[in-house]
C-alpha positions as CSV (number, residue, x, y, z in Angstrom):
1,A,-15.2,-23.5,-34.8
2,K,-12.0,-22.8,-32.9
3,V,-11.7,-24.8,-29.7
4,S,-11.2,-22.4,-26.8
5,S,-8.7,-23.4,-24.2
6,D,-10.0,-20.7,-21.9
7,A,-11.7,-22.0,-18.9
8,P,-14.6,-20.1,-17.2
9,A,-14.9,-20.2,-13.4
10,T,-16.8,-18.3,-10.7
11,L,-15.0,-17.2,-7.6
12,K,-17.1,-16.2,-4.5
13,I,-15.5,-13.6,-2.2
14,S,-16.7,-11.8,0.8
15,R,-17.8,-8.2,0.7
16,T,-14.8,-7.3,2.9
17,R,-12.3,-9.0,0.6
18,A,-13.9,-7.2,-2.4
19,Q,-13.5,-3.8,-0.7
20,K,-10.0,-4.4,0.7
21,G,-8.6,-6.6,-2.1
22,G,-5.8,-9.1,-1.4
23,E,-5.0,-12.7,-2.3
24,V,-7.5,-15.5,-2.4
25,S,-6.7,-19.1,-3.0
26,F,-9.1,-21.6,-4.5
27,T,-8.9,-25.1,-6.0
28,A,-9.6,-25.3,-9.8
29,K,-11.6,-28.2,-11.3
30,E,-8.5,-30.3,-11.9
31,G,-7.6,-30.0,-8.2
32,K,-4.9,-27.4,-9.0
33,K,-4.5,-24.8,-6.3
34,I,-4.6,-21.2,-7.7
35,T,-3.9,-18.0,-5.9
36,V,-5.4,-14.8,-7.4
37,R,-4.8,-11.2,-6.4
38,I,-8.1,-9.4,-6.0
39,P,-7.9,-5.6,-6.7
40,P,-9.5,-3.4,-4.0
41,G,-13.0,-2.2,-4.8
42,I,-13.8,-5.0,-7.2
43,V,-17.5,-5.4,-8.1
44,S,-19.6,-8.5,-8.6
45,G,-19.7,-9.7,-12.1
46,K,-16.2,-8.4,-12.9
47,K,-14.0,-10.8,-14.8
48,L,-10.3,-11.5,-14.1
49,R,-8.2,-13.3,-16.6
50,L,-5.5,-15.6,-15.2
51,A,-3.0,-16.2,-18.0
52,R,-2.1,-19.9,-18.6
53,Q,-4.3,-21.2,-15.8
54,G,-7.0,-22.6,-18.1
55,N,-7.4,-25.8,-20.1
56,L,-4.7,-27.2,-22.4
57,C,-5.5,-26.7,-26.1
58,P,-6.3,-30.1,-27.5
59,T,-4.4,-29.4,-30.7
60,C,-1.2,-27.6,-29.6
61,D,-1.1,-28.2,-25.8
62,H,-0.9,-24.5,-25.2
63,P,-2.5,-23.6,-21.9
64,G,-5.4,-21.3,-22.2
65,D,-6.5,-18.6,-19.7
66,L,-8.8,-19.0,-16.7
67,I,-11.6,-16.5,-16.9
68,L,-12.8,-15.8,-13.3
69,T,-16.1,-14.1,-12.7
70,I,-16.3,-12.5,-9.3
71,K,-19.4,-13.1,-7.2
72,I,-19.6,-11.2,-3.9
73,D,-21.4,-13.0,-1.1
């Protein structure tokens, strides 16, 4: 099985933020601060892929993607 360097995460945003869109900052598991741009009108359960913000591949050290699942409060 191929080891995935993609990292799943869930991002909770307010209903207002979901409707208007804009930038949201959060802290990833490793303590890294990440800013993501939320597109206006996003719906709960939508996934955003943040290139090169995931885990480092154990074999080649290539950074994977962070797969953010949006949850609307």
